[in-house]
Structures are given as C-alpha cells and as structure tokens.
FITORPA-293326 format. One line per field, with one value per residue (C-alpha): residue number from 0; residue in one letter; chain; x, y, z. Coordinates in steps of 0.05 Angstrom, whole numbers, plus 5000, padded with zeros to 4 digits. Layout:
BEGIN
num	c(NUM/...)
residuo	c(A/...)
cadena	c(A/...)
px	c(X/...)
py	c(Y/...)
pz	c(Z/...)
//
This chain:
BEGIN
num	c(0/1/2/3/4/5/6/7/8/9/10/11/12/13/14/15/16/17/18/19/20/21/22/23/24/25/26/27/28/29/30/31/32/33/34/35/36/37/38/39/40/41/42/43/44/45/46/47/48/49/50/51/52/53/54/55/56/57/58/59/60/61/62/63/64/65/66/67/68/69/70/71/72/73/74/75/76/77/78/79/80/81/82/83/84/85/86/87/88/89/90/91/92/93/94/95/96/97/98/99/100/101/102/103/104/105/106/107/108/109/110/111/112/113/114/115/116/117/118/119/120/121/122/123/124/125/126/127/128/129/130/131/132/133/134/135/136/137/138/139/140/141/142/143/144/145/146/147/148/149/150/151/152/153/154/155/156/157/158/159/160/161/162/163/164/165/166/167/168/169/170/171/172/173/174/175/176/177/178/179/180/181/182/183/184/185/186/187/188/189/190/191/192/193/194/195/196/197/198/199/200/201/202/203/204/205/206/207/208/209/210/211/212/213/214/215/216/217/218/219/220/221/222/223/224/225/226/227/228/229/230/231/232/233/234/235/236/237/238/239/240/241/242/243/244/245/246/247/248/249/250/251/252/253/254/255/256/257/258/259/260/261/262/263/264/265/266/267/268/269/270/271/272/273/274/275/276/277/278/279/280/281/282/283/284/285/286/287/288/289/290/291/292/293/294/295/296/297/298/299/300/301/302/303/304/305/306/307/308/309/310/311/312/313/314/315/316/317/318/319/320/321/322/323/324/325/326/327/328/329/330/331/332/333/334/335/336/337/338/339/340/341/342/343/344/345/346/347/348/349/350/351/352/353/354/355/356/357/358/359/360/361/362/363/364/365/366/367/368/369/370/371/372/373/374/375/376/377/378/379/380/381/382/383/384/385/386/387/388/389/390/391/392/393/394/395/396/397/398/399/400/401/402/403/404/405/406/407/408/409/410/411/412/413/414/415/416/417/418/419/420/421/422/423/424/425/426/427/428/429/430/431/432/433/434/435/436/437/438/439/440/441/442/443/444/445/446/447/448/449/450/451/452/453/454/455/456/457/458/459/460/461/462/463/464/465/466/467/468/469/470/471/472/473/474/475/476/477/478/479/480/481/482/483/484/485/486/487/488/489/490/491/492/493/494/495/496/497/498/499/500/501/502/503/504/505/506/507/508/509/510/511/512/513/514/515/516/517/518/519/520/521/522/523/524/525/526/527/528/529/530/531/532/533/534/535/536/537/538/539/540/541/542/543/544/545/546/547/548/549/550/551/552/553/554/555/556/557/558/559/560/561/562/563/564/565/566/567/568/569/570/571/572/573/574/575/576/577/578/579/580/581/582/583/584/585/586/587/588/589/590/591/592/593/594/595/596/597/598/599/600/601/602/603/604/605/606/607/608/609/610/611/612/613/614/615/616/617/618/619/620/621/622/623/624/625/626/627/628/629/630/631/632/633/634/635/636/637/638/639/640/641/642/643/644/645/646/647/648/649/650/651/652/653/654/655/656/657/658/659/660/661/662/663/664/665/666/667/668/669/670/671/672/673/674/675/676/677/678/679/680/681/682/683/684/685/686/687/688/689/690/691/692/693/694/695/696/697/698/699/700/701/702/703/704)
residuo	c(M/A/V/Q/G/G/G/G/T/I/A/E/A/V/R/V/E/H/P/P/K/V/D/G/S/L/S/D/A/V/W/Q/T/A/R/L/V/S/D/F/R/Q/R/E/P/N/E/G/E/P/A/T/E/K/T/E/V/R/I/L/Y/T/R/H/A/V/Y/F/G/I/H/C/Y/D/S/E/P/S/R/I/V/A/T/E/L/R/R/D/V/S/Q/N/L/D/D/H/F/E/I/L/I/D/S/S/H/D/R/R/D/A/Y/V/F/Q/I/N/P/L/G/T/Q/V/D/G/L/V/V/E/E/Q/G/S/N/S/G/G/D/F/D/S/G/W/D/G/V/W/I/S/E/A/R/I/T/S/D/G/W/T/A/T/I/E/I/P/F/T/T/L/N/F/T/K/S/K/N/V/T/W/G/L/N/F/K/R/F/I/R/R/K/N/E/E/D/L/W/S/A/Y/R/R/T/F/G/I/A/K/V/S/R/A/G/E/L/T/G/I/T/E/I/G/G/G/R/L/F/I/V/K/P/Y/G/L/I/Q/Y/D/K/Q/S/G/A/N/A/K/F/P/L/T/G/G/V/D/V/K/Y/G/L/R/S/N/L/V/L/N/L/T/G/N/T/D/F/A/D/T/D/V/D/Q/V/Q/F/N/L/T/P/F/K/I/F/I/P/E/K/R/Q/F/F/L/E/N/A/G/I/F/N/F/R/L/G/A/D/D/Q/L/F/F/S/R/Q/I/G/I/D/P/V/T/G/Q/Q/V/P/I/N/G/G/G/K/M/T/G/T/I/G/R/L/A/L/G/V/M/E/V/D/T/R/S/S/G/P/N/P/Y/A/N/Y/A/V/V/R/L/K/E/S/L/W/G/G/S/Y/V/G/V/M/G/I/D/K/R/S/G/N/V/L/D/S/N/N/Q/A/G/G/I/D/T/R/L/V/F/F/K/N/L/V/L/D/G/H/L/A/Q/S/Q/S/P/G/K/P/T/G/A/S/D/V/G/A/I/L/T/Y/S/S/N/W/L/D/G/T/A/A/R/R/K/V/G/P/N/F/N/P/E/V/G/F/V/E/I/T/D/S/N/R/E/F/A/D/L/T/L/K/A/R/P/K/I/A/G/I/R/E/L/Q/F/E/G/F/I/F/H/S/P/D/T/H/G/V/V/Q/T/Q/E/W/Q/G/T/F/R/A/E/F/N/S/G/A/Y/T/D/D/D/I/A/D/V/F/T/Q/R/I/T/T/P/L/N/I/Y/K/N/I/F/I/P/N/G/L/Y/H/F/A/R/H/Q/L/T/Y/G/S/R/Q/D/R/R/F/T/Y/N/F/F/E/R/F/G/D/Y/Y/G/G/R/L/N/E/F/R/I/R/A/N/Y/R/P/T/P/K/F/S/V/S/A/S/Q/T/W/N/R/F/R/L/P/Q/G/N/F/S/V/D/L/A/S/L/Q/G/N/Y/S/F/S/R/F/L/T/F/S/S/T/L/Q/M/D/T/A/N/T/Q/A/V/S/A/N/L/R/L/R/Y/N/Y/R/P/D/S/D/L/F/I/I/Y/N/L/G/T/Q/F/V/S/L/A/A/A/N/P/Q/Q/I/R/E/T/R/F/A/I/K/F/T/Y/S/F/R/P)
cadena	c(A/A/A/A/A/A/A/A/A/A/A/A/A/A/A/A/A/A/A/A/A/A/A/A/A/A/A/A/A/A/A/A/A/A/A/A/A/A/A/A/A/A/A/A/A/A/A/A/A/A/A/A/A/A/A/A/A/A/A/A/A/A/A/A/A/A/A/A/A/A/A/A/A/A/A/A/A/A/A/A/A/A/A/A/A/A/A/A/A/A/A/A/A/A/A/A/A/A/A/A/A/A/A/A/A/A/A/A/A/A/A/A/A/A/A/A/A/A/A/A/A/A/A/A/A/A/A/A/A/A/A/A/A/A/A/A/A/A/A/A/A/A/A/A/A/A/A/A/A/A/A/A/A/A/A/A/A/A/A/A/A/A/A/A/A/A/A/A/A/A/A/A/A/A/A/A/A/A/A/A/A/A/A/A/A/A/A/A/A/A/A/A/A/A/A/A/A/A/A/A/A/A/A/A/A/A/A/A/A/A/A/A/A/A/A/A/A/A/A/A/A/A/A/A/A/A/A/A/A/A/A/A/A/A/A/A/A/A/A/A/A/A/A/A/A/A/A/A/A/A/A/A/A/A/A/A/A/A/A/A/A/A/A/A/A/A/A/A/A/A/A/A/A/A/A/A/A/A/A/A/A/A/A/A/A/A/A/A/A/A/A/A/A/A/A/A/A/A/A/A/A/A/A/A/A/A/A/A/A/A/A/A/A/A/A/A/A/A/A/A/A/A/A/A/A/A/A/A/A/A/A/A/A/A/A/A/A/A/A/A/A/A/A/A/A/A/A/A/A/A/A/A/A/A/A/A/A/A/A/A/A/A/A/A/A/A/A/A/A/A/A/A/A/A/A/A/A/A/A/A/A/A/A/A/A/A/A/A/A/A/A/A/A/A/A/A/A/A/A/A/A/A/A/A/A/A/A/A/A/A/A/A/A/A/A/A/A/A/A/A/A/A/A/A/A/A/A/A/A/A/A/A/A/A/A/A/A/A/A/A/A/A/A/A/A/A/A/A/A/A/A/A/A/A/A/A/A/A/A/A/A/A/A/A/A/A/A/A/A/A/A/A/A/A/A/A/A/A/A/A/A/A/A/A/A/A/A/A/A/A/A/A/A/A/A/A/A/A/A/A/A/A/A/A/A/A/A/A/A/A/A/A/A/A/A/A/A/A/A/A/A/A/A/A/A/A/A/A/A/A/A/A/A/A/A/A/A/A/A/A/A/A/A/A/A/A/A/A/A/A/A/A/A/A/A/A/A/A/A/A/A/A/A/A/A/A/A/A/A/A/A/A/A/A/A/A/A/A/A/A/A/A/A/A/A/A/A/A/A/A/A/A/A/A/A/A/A/A/A/A/A/A/A/A/A/A/A/A/A/A/A/A/A/A/A/A/A/A/A/A/A/A/A/A/A/A/A/A/A/A/A/A/A/A/A/A/A/A/A/A/A/A/A/A/A/A/A/A/A/A/A/A/A/A/A/A/A/A/A/A/A/A/A/A/A/A/A/A/A/A/A/A/A/A/A/A/A/A/A/A/A/A/A/A/A/A/A/A/A/A/A/A/A/A/A/A/A/A/A/A/A/A/A/A/A)
px	c(4509/4445/4419/4370/4300/4235/4205/4269/4330/4339/4386/4404/4411/4467/4457/4500/4501/4524/4499/4546/4568/4516/4565/4559/4621/4632/4695/4666/4689/4625/4603/4648/4610/4549/4531/4538/4480/4518/4471/4440/4411/4387/4319/4337/4370/4384/4336/4362/4435/4484/4495/4550/4570/4579/4532/4539/4488/4506/4448/4455/4404/4401/4347/4312/4333/4359/4417/4439/4510/4506/4568/4551/4617/4626/4686/4676/4663/4669/4607/4560/4503/4481/4446/4386/4393/4320/4279/4222/4235/4242/4316/4302/4355/4404/4438/4397/4384/4324/4301/4234/4212/4149/4151/4083/4105/4036/4068/4023/4044/4111/4150/4205/4268/4304/4374/4420/4496/4485/4444/4377/4317/4256/4203/4137/4087/4071/3997/3969/4030/4011/4065/4048/3994/4048/4085/4142/4161/4118/4072/4115/4058/4080/4137/4180/4234/4300/4372/4418/4484/4521/4586/4621/4687/4743/4711/4639/4595/4575/4516/4494/4421/4387/4307/4283/4231/4178/4185/4157/4105/4135/4116/4138/4197/4220/4241/4218/4212/4206/4197/4260/4285/4337/4340/4401/4395/4455/4432/4487/4474/4401/4406/4363/4387/4348/4359/4296/4234/4281/4235/4215/4142/4152/4196/4204/4133/4119/4121/4101/4166/4210/4265/4265/4304/4310/4352/4319/4292/4292/4281/4249/4178/4168/4101/4088/4065/4080/4050/4060/4034/4047/4038/4019/4022/4000/3979/3920/3887/3837/3812/3757/3767/3796/3866/3862/3925/3906/3949/3930/3957/3936/3961/3968/3975/3999/3991/4001/3942/3982/4034/4000/3945/3952/3909/3921/3884/3887/3855/3848/3888/3933/3962/3999/4066/4037/4065/4028/3994/4021/3974/3926/3890/3833/3827/3769/3694/3711/3737/3812/3848/3898/3928/3929/3986/3962/4004/3941/3901/3964/3990/3966/3923/3928/3882/3822/3832/3771/3786/3729/3771/3833/3830/3759/3754/3700/3736/3783/3807/3817/3740/3748/3774/3786/3729/3734/3711/3751/3808/3800/3812/3758/3778/3784/3763/3793/3793/3814/3839/3853/3891/3919/3912/3877/3900/3882/3832/3856/3817/3815/3763/3765/3724/3734/3693/3696/3667/3633/3670/3649/3599/3617/3574/3599/3604/3624/3650/3655/3696/3697/3740/3752/3791/3797/3865/3857/3908/3972/3952/3874/3826/3747/3732/3674/3670/3615/3621/3574/3575/3530/3523/3492/3471/3395/3388/3441/3440/3471/3508/3522/3562/3582/3608/3640/3703/3752/3819/3833/3903/3911/3979/4017/4006/3930/3887/3812/3787/3713/3671/3595/3586/3524/3506/3450/3427/3363/3318/3360/3330/3352/3406/3464/3504/3570/3592/3653/3709/3774/3820/3895/3951/4024/4088/4157/4136/4057/4013/3938/3876/3799/3750/3671/3642/3570/3557/3491/3459/3456/3516/3545/3593/3605/3670/3696/3720/3682/3705/3638/3571/3518/3564/3566/3643/3681/3762/3812/3888/3945/4020/4079/4146/4211/4284/4323/4399/4404/4463/4431/4361/4331/4257/4210/4137/4075/4008/3943/3874/3803/3751/3678/3631/3558/3508/3464/3414/3465/3479/3554/3587/3659/3702/3773/3829/3900/3966/4029/4103/4156/4223/4266/4341/4395/4414/4344/4326/4255/4207/4131/4098/4024/4024/3949/3897/3824/3777/3699/3666/3595/3585/3518/3531/3568/3640/3667/3737/3767/3740/3678/3695/3643/3646/3573/3533/3548/3585/3656/3709/3781/3846/3911/3984/4035/4111/4149/4225/4258/4334/4383/4375/4445/4462/4463/4420/4362/4301/4238/4192/4121/4084/4010/3973/3912/3840/3799/3727/3714/3785/3857/3899/3972/4005/4077/4110/4181/4212/4288/4321/4391/4426/4502/4512/4472/4457/4424/4373/4331/4273/4231/4174/4131/4071/4041/3967/3952/3876/3845/3771/3710/3693/3758/3836/3871/3932/3941/4008/4031/4100/4134/4203/4226/4291/4315/4373/4396/4441/4444/4397/4364/4355/4328/4294/4245/4208/4156/4136/4078/4040/3976/3954/3881/3876/3861/3915/3964/4029/4031/4091/4108/4171/4183/4242/4242/4289/4281/4320/4305/4269/4201/4200/4206/4203/4172/4170/4121/4100/4047/4014/3959/3923/3951/3901/3877/3805/3779/3725/3714/3715/3775/3734/3768/3796/3799/3872/3903/3967/3989/4053/4060/4108/4094/4129/4120/4151/4150/4161/4140/4102)
py	c(5883/5879/5809/5785/5760/5730/5802/5835/5866/5866/5915/5916/5974/5975/6001/6051/6078/6153/6182/6195/6266/6294/6337/6311/6269/6200/6211/6190/6120/6097/6100/6039/5996/5997/5946/5970/5973/5984/5940/5997/5987/6032/6049/6093/6094/6020/5981/5934/5945/5960/6036/6069/6105/6067/6088/6066/6076/6061/6054/6066/6081/6098/6100/6161/6166/6134/6153/6149/6156/6164/6162/6179/6163/6202/6192/6265/6303/6371/6356/6341/6387/6423/6491/6490/6515/6526/6475/6441/6470/6417/6385/6355/6404/6378/6309/6282/6226/6197/6151/6122/6093/6051/6053/6018/5963/5967/5962/6020/6087/6115/6180/6201/6245/6277/6314/6348/6355/6419/6384/6416/6381/6362/6316/6284/6226/6169/6151/6089/6083/6148/6202/6275/6298/6335/6268/6271/6216/6239/6290/6342/6369/6336/6366/6329/6353/6320/6342/6335/6361/6343/6364/6352/6309/6294/6229/6246/6271/6248/6260/6250/6246/6240/6225/6224/6166/6219/6249/6184/6182/6107/6081/6004/5990/5914/5875/5930/5917/5976/5978/6016/6041/6087/6125/6167/6211/6233/6298/6304/6232/6236/6169/6141/6087/6047/5993/5962/5972/5990/5965/6020/6014/6017/6071/6091/6103/6030/6020/5946/5931/5970/5925/5915/5943/5902/5905/5961/5943/5972/6041/6097/6123/6166/6193/6249/6312/6381/6449/6506/6577/6633/6708/6755/6828/6861/6920/6898/6940/6915/6955/7000/6991/7022/6997/6945/6935/6865/6835/6765/6697/6620/6552/6487/6418/6351/6291/6221/6177/6118/6097/6108/6152/6227/6285/6354/6413/6489/6549/6616/6587/6640/6627/6690/6649/6612/6618/6664/6632/6644/6685/6651/6669/6620/6609/6554/6560/6514/6523/6519/6472/6506/6456/6465/6505/6516/6473/6451/6417/6391/6349/6275/6300/6240/6201/6250/6237/6213/6226/6230/6236/6280/6342/6328/6311/6295/6334/6394/6431/6498/6509/6519/6587/6612/6649/6608/6668/6724/6691/6727/6687/6670/6671/6602/6599/6528/6454/6385/6328/6259/6214/6150/6076/6022/5951/5951/6007/6081/6138/6210/6254/6329/6384/6464/6519/6586/6655/6706/6755/6800/6758/6690/6673/6633/6557/6488/6432/6362/6306/6230/6181/6108/6060/5987/5955/5898/5861/5892/5964/5950/5983/5999/6058/6110/6183/6234/6308/6359/6435/6479/6556/6618/6630/6621/6605/6547/6528/6455/6415/6343/6295/6222/6161/6097/6082/6023/6009/5941/5917/5855/5831/5887/5935/5929/5979/5984/6049/6059/6107/6127/6191/6233/6303/6337/6407/6448/6450/6394/6326/6292/6288/6295/6237/6216/6148/6131/6077/6078/6019/6032/5989/6010/5970/5994/5999/6009/6052/6051/6079/6070/6108/6118/6171/6202/6263/6287/6361/6379/6339/6394/6378/6444/6425/6391/6404/6387/6420/6406/6372/6345/6303/6230/6225/6167/6169/6118/6134/6094/6112/6073/6077/6060/6061/6062/6057/6123/6165/6216/6193/6152/6142/6161/6166/6164/6178/6182/6195/6207/6239/6243/6282/6294/6317/6267/6279/6262/6328/6335/6387/6371/6326/6318/6275/6286/6254/6271/6257/6260/6252/6245/6254/6230/6297/6310/6353/6337/6354/6343/6362/6352/6335/6346/6369/6366/6401/6412/6454/6481/6545/6545/6613/6670/6667/6733/6721/6787/6856/6867/6811/6753/6685/6680/6613/6558/6497/6506/6467/6479/6444/6465/6445/6450/6452/6442/6434/6438/6445/6395/6396/6395/6466/6528/6559/6521/6544/6516/6543/6528/6546/6526/6556/6546/6563/6586/6600/6622/6661/6645/6643/6641/6623/6626/6618/6620/6604/6611/6595/6616/6594/6622/6599/6557/6627/6658/6637/6675/6653/6691/6672/6708/6684/6719/6708/6736/6735/6745/6735/6765/6801/6837/6828/6834/6809/6788/6778/6745/6754/6732/6745/6703/6715/6676/6693/6643/6671/6602/6543/6571/6645/6657/6716/6701/6752/6744/6799/6784/6819/6802/6853/6826/6859/6932/6932/6893/6885/6842/6827/6782/6787/6742/6734/6667/6655/6584/6592/6529/6464/6473/6549/6609/6683/6709/6781/6789/6844/6822/6871/6838/6771/6714/6664/6666/6656/6583/6611/6609/6674/6706/6755/6813/6800/6840/6869/6879/6910/6871/6875/6817/6792/6726/6688/6611/6573/6496/6454/6385/6394)
pz	c(7939/7908/7889/7848/7878/7855/7848/7821/7852/7927/7968/8040/8083/8141/8208/8239/8305/8283/8217/8156/8144/8093/8058/7986/7985/8008/8044/8109/8130/8149/8078/8063/8110/8060/8008/7943/7893/7821/7767/7726/7662/7601/7595/7538/7486/7487/7536/7575/7560/7609/7630/7593/7660/7722/7782/7855/7911/7985/8038/8112/8168/8240/8289/8257/8183/8121/8084/8009/7984/7909/7861/7787/7756/7687/7637/7617/7682/7647/7607/7668/7657/7727/7724/7769/7841/7854/7891/7854/7789/7730/7721/7656/7627/7677/7699/7756/7805/7831/7889/7890/7966/7967/8043/8051/8000/7970/7900/7877/7910/7926/7950/7897/7916/7864/7866/7812/7821/7853/7903/7887/7912/7873/7906/7895/7893/7849/7858/7826/7783/7752/7740/7733/7679/7644/7629/7686/7732/7788/7814/7845/7890/7954/7992/8046/8097/8078/8068/8009/7980/7921/7885/7820/7829/7779/7764/7761/7815/7883/7931/7997/8023/8088/8091/8163/8172/8201/8127/8099/8155/8173/8241/8233/8270/8254/8196/8144/8067/8026/7946/7920/7855/7826/7766/7733/7677/7636/7598/7546/7524/7537/7574/7622/7670/7721/7773/7767/7714/7666/7607/7559/7571/7648/7675/7751/7762/7753/7826/7817/7785/7833/7870/7947/8006/8065/8130/8170/8239/8309/8288/8327/8315/8250/8254/8211/8253/8226/8244/8195/8215/8168/8178/8119/8107/8040/8002/7951/7902/7851/7789/7810/7886/7944/7970/8023/8077/8108/8163/8172/8187/8183/8194/8160/8194/8175/8218/8204/8228/8207/8162/8101/8122/8129/8154/8126/8159/8137/8168/8134/8077/8033/7961/7954/7937/7884/7817/7768/7708/7640/7598/7550/7486/7475/7402/7415/7434/7490/7561/7573/7623/7670/7716/7793/7825/7901/7949/7992/7932/7903/7958/7953/7898/7849/7898/7872/7804/7764/7694/7643/7578/7556/7608/7633/7707/7755/7809/7795/7855/7816/7818/7897/7916/7846/7806/7741/7698/7729/7756/7825/7889/7929/8006/8041/8114/8121/8102/8117/8078/8097/8042/8041/8039/8085/8060/7986/7994/7974/8001/7998/8035/8030/8058/8045/8064/8026/8046/8000/7955/7903/7859/7891/7949/8007/7992/8024/7984/8006/7966/7979/7936/7945/7905/7915/7887/7843/7807/7773/7769/7761/7807/7817/7850/7865/7879/7909/7906/7944/7936/7977/7963/7984/7909/7914/7844/7847/7919/7909/7860/7869/7828/7831/7793/7788/7749/7735/7708/7683/7665/7617/7596/7624/7568/7548/7593/7597/7632/7638/7683/7695/7724/7739/7768/7802/7798/7813/7752/7712/7723/7660/7611/7667/7659/7627/7612/7576/7562/7529/7511/7504/7483/7487/7466/7443/7367/7373/7409/7400/7428/7419/7462/7463/7510/7514/7551/7569/7555/7630/7658/7705/7755/7782/7822/7760/7692/7631/7565/7528/7541/7496/7455/7428/7417/7384/7379/7353/7347/7323/7332/7296/7326/7291/7317/7246/7242/7225/7258/7306/7302/7363/7346/7287/7301/7251/7284/7255/7292/7276/7321/7311/7358/7345/7396/7432/7374/7320/7288/7279/7325/7314/7269/7259/7229/7230/7205/7244/7235/7294/7302/7366/7362/7407/7427/7455/7395/7365/7309/7310/7250/7232/7160/7152/7204/7177/7221/7222/7278/7288/7326/7358/7396/7366/7390/7411/7391/7401/7426/7376/7327/7330/7293/7268/7282/7226/7208/7193/7153/7152/7143/7178/7178/7238/7244/7309/7327/7391/7397/7434/7503/7535/7512/7556/7504/7479/7439/7403/7357/7331/7267/7253/7191/7149/7148/7208/7212/7143/7138/7155/7215/7224/7288/7305/7374/7394/7460/7479/7547/7567/7626/7626/7702/7757/7792/7730/7674/7632/7582/7531/7492/7435/7403/7343/7319/7254/7232/7165/7175/7138/7199/7198/7202/7268/7306/7377/7412/7472/7505/7566/7599/7654/7695/7755/7798/7855/7902/7934/7939/7992/7967/7901/7860/7799/7757/7706/7652/7606/7552/7522/7467/7469/7540/7547/7599/7562/7613/7673/7724/7776/7821/7881/7931/7970/8030/8053/8124/8148/8118/8100/8124/8081/8080/8010/7987/7927/7879/7831/7778/7732/7751/7785/7766/7690/7669/7647/7604/7529/7490/7525/7575/7607/7676/7734/7748/7816/7844/7903/7947/8001/8053/8078/8132/8149/8201/8202/8266/8298/8365)
//
C-alpha cells in the first residue's frame, strides 16, 4: 500500500523476474504481487475530499522497465468518455490518467505519461514546475518510447503501461527513489483526482509536492541512445517559381550523457510532418505570437524559457528556420542541443546553422541558458544569444540577460529580469527591465507588474510585441464557489494597463471588467462587461488591402460575450462575440466553433469567424473558416485533413492532408499534401504570404545502436 511520509505519500515498486502482460487488463497473476496505491483525493471540484470513484494503481519492475497497472473503477461505465485515438492530441474531452515521474528526484522537473480508456498516448515534460504555455499540465513537445494498452470493463476501465528505463535516461541502478504522482480525470463529472499535490493551487505540475516511489534496485543500464534517420521525397512548387523534386534525407540523434543530461543532434533537419498553423487575421498594430510546433525545438524547450512579459520572450525558436514575415521555411543544415541538470544547475546549450534561401541569408544561432535552483521553485538564471548572418547590413545580433523567480509563502511569487540587446548602429536604448509580483489562492488572484523596454531593444532571436514602452499593469480576480446548483466557480476580474513610451507620451491604455462562470458540466462563460481602450497609431496601419488606419490617438470601448458548451458530449461548441468602437469606426467580431465525435475513429470540427468593419475609410468584411476532419483506422494509422479559408488573402483557400502510420514505436511513415502556407506570418498588417503546393512522402526509422 502507499503510506504517508514526511514529504508526502510513498509507494513501493515490487520486482518481478518476468514482465507482466501489457494487454490493457490486470488478469495476469503477477499484478496481484504488487502493492496497491489507492488514496486519491479531489482537486476539483471539492478540494481534499475523497475521490467519488475508486482508483487503484499497481507498480512492478524488471531489470529493464517499470510497469503500471491501473484500475479506474466507475459506477457508470457506460458514461466513460473515450473518443481520441491519435497520439499526442489533447485528451481534455476524454477520461484520462496521468503518471508523473521525477526520475532524478530533484523536485523540479519530471516526465509525464498520459493515456485514455482507448490506450492512446500523450507524453511530455514538466520543467521548473511549469506546465504548458496553453495552461496544460505539461509541455507535450517531448516524445518517449513506451507501451500502453487499455480497455473499458464492466466496472470501469483498466490500463497497463510499460516504460523502459532507457526512455527515462535513467542510469542509477541501486536504491532508487523517484518523485511520483498520479492524476485521474473523470470527464462527465469534470472531476480531477490526485494521489498527491491535490490542493487547487498545486496540481500535478507541482513536482515538489509529489509523492515518492521506492523499492527499485539492481536494474540494468538505462542510458538513452536513439538514432532516427529519415528519407524524404517531395514535389514542391512556390508561387512564381519552377517546381522542385528534391530527394533528401537526414538524421536525429538523442544521447544521454548522464541520467539528467541529454544531447540532441540533428542533420539536414526537416519539418514536413509538422502541423500547419491556423490562419490568422491581425486586428492590431502589433506582431502576433504563434507557438512553436517543430519537434527538434519543442523537446526540452522549457529550459530555454526567458519570459519578458505576456508572450514576449528573449529566445523564441520560431525565429530560426522560418521567415517571420512570409512564413516560408529556411533550410536548416544541422544543429545540436544539450539540456538537463547538474546538481542544482539547469542548463541548455543550442547551436543551429541555416543556409541561404530567398531573401534569407545563411545564419548561425548560438544560445546558452543557465538556471541555479534555490528554495521551493525559486531560481536565478542567465541567458546569452548570438546570431551571425550573411546580411551585410545586419551581420550580427546579440542578446542576453539575467532573471529570477523568488517564491515566498508558496503562493506569492516575484519574477524579475534585466535584458539587453546589441545590434550594429544601435548603441543605446537597447534594454528591457521588468518585474512582476503574483499572488494566487483559492479565492483571490492578484498581479502587479512594471516593465520598461528601450526603443532599440531588438533581440532578433526573440519575440517582443512592442518596444519603446514604459508600462504598468495591475490585475485582481475574485473567485467564489457559491452553493448554487450547477455552478462550480464565479470569477470577477478587473485590470488596468498603462503604457506610455519612454518619453512619457501615451501609446496604449486599457481597463477592463470581466465576469466568468464555470459550470460543473465543463460549460463556461467569459464576458467583458467593459473594455475601454486608448491606442496611438504612429505609422499608418494597413489593415486590409488598400485600407489604412491613419496616424492619431484613438479611444474606443468594446464588449465581449463568450460561451462554451458542456464538454462531456459528442457534440460540443463555443461562440465568441465582441463588438464596439474600432479606430474611429465600428467592428463586430463573431466566431463559432463546433466539434463532433460520433465514434473514436472519426471526428470533425468546424470554425467560422466573421469580422465586419465600418470605418471612415470604408466598409468591408473579412471571413476566416476552417474545417478539420480526422479518421483513425487504429491508434497507429491515422488520417487528418485541414481546409482553411481567408478572404483577406487573394488566394483564399488552403488545404493540408496527412496520413500517418506509426509502424513501430517512434518510427513513422507520413504522406502529406499541402496547398497554401504551412507556417503563418508573425508580422503586423497582415502581409500577403507566398503560397506553395507540396506533396511529400517521409519515412523515419528509430533504433538503438
């Protein structure tokens, strides 16, 4: 059984000479030799209370792998939600189970393995106790080799999992202690149950509050060493250019230098199989932030995080290998990355070399990141970035900085940074300094921030929405859980944002009052009662074709209504409506999105956005639409399609079709057709993008030498 220890709950793994069957059932007699872990408590909706459904976990190990047998009892098994067969796709609409393993027991970083009742896998990392940027439990950019099966039974659902020690890059062989935690999510109840760290302000990403796993000893070497070559044949034609028929190949290598230090190498890197970006229409005079999706840059990406504020980052990997204006790929010759920890020091070192392509000259990028762990999730860190290119007018760019996170009383956090950039011809005004104080509890969240960005601050390998600003921000959110049937939580939020330039001239001001309600079913509403905005335009904004917003100081007020349906149904939907003033005129934005999952094999989603402009310069409309269909022949053979429309573009329709066959762990065959642009522009003013027609067949094969 699991017992209470000084640092939390403790589980013990039992050694077996022969591995149990990994077939989704617990019928193999060897599972009965394991000690039960069963004390799960609610994080949502009723913090700290026993889970409403019983969950049991058994843990076994052999010389080469650790095994988990999971029994999720359910009083209404016919209402278990299991609809997703595609690997690494969000399971938020399904029942699911997560295993967190802190194999180095540093109480900061961990691997996470997630499955649903169909056995479908999602995996990722928690770095410095931070989940994903989108609010998920973990960053799903990391992919490991592991085996899982699951099945729905008459009393719930069961699952069996095998995780090789090599996947964890685990080399210690005696008297092993891991950090360990489990999370179960029951979709129809919108209930989240954890074994440890079940406080609402914690969650499974709170690695320092995880339990412990003992009992593992006398195991074989588990050093990570994977070689993954690929071959690619494709037809590629860009607008205004001749078609190309390249036949090429490359290789990726992962090698564990030690238990918590990994070296990644890549040669002639290809991203043909990366998901396409959703079309965007930028309504602001600022750049837009699009998250990274490419596998080489996603893996262990958390160590390189150096946040400057909101989406701003000192290092943003999408600046490497993608033209930020046109969205076109820039070929990568190769690169290397070393990430991990040595004692209390977390480090990341990266170098990538790109070759010239179109308007983009050759370039070399080098990044170094160090973070020294302090108490309870606190750290102090430094970062340095160097870019060298063949652009004679901009041959080099450097950026660097120091940052810190200081955690007090578990829920009061102070983040601060000082960064600077250096570019030819810009000797002054190239700094960024800021601090943010946050407080979080079950009933109150508060934020106060101050940041000054110089007019010449230009980290070319980072992302900064706007420079030359001296901004202040304050936000307060009150949370209540009234005894009202169907309602889980009500929130009332207000914030104020003031951002003059460094000479004191107002550029942006905003204050907003928001009401939110979360329902027990997973439905929600998010409504801006008032959003009062001031914006100065200093360069005419080309919002659409020949329509320009002239320079001036604009004042406008807007309102927003948002509603999302309950999440345990086969058909779900949400809509968004925002209306009000817009740069001397009016703008009405309406967006609706619907998802239908009739079977685990098939799902379809559609979205439509209508933007109706009524401006002094003219009246016009911009519509965006997307239709996505997915068919899974099995967990290992899937077909996905995305059709998109953007009426602001002269060639409005784009398409992406992809067949993926995962014929062995970490090895795939892709057949891809793409019409349009794979990666969208980050630039303001919605520039026209180069279209391409591409048909590609890509084959990867992963093996251990």
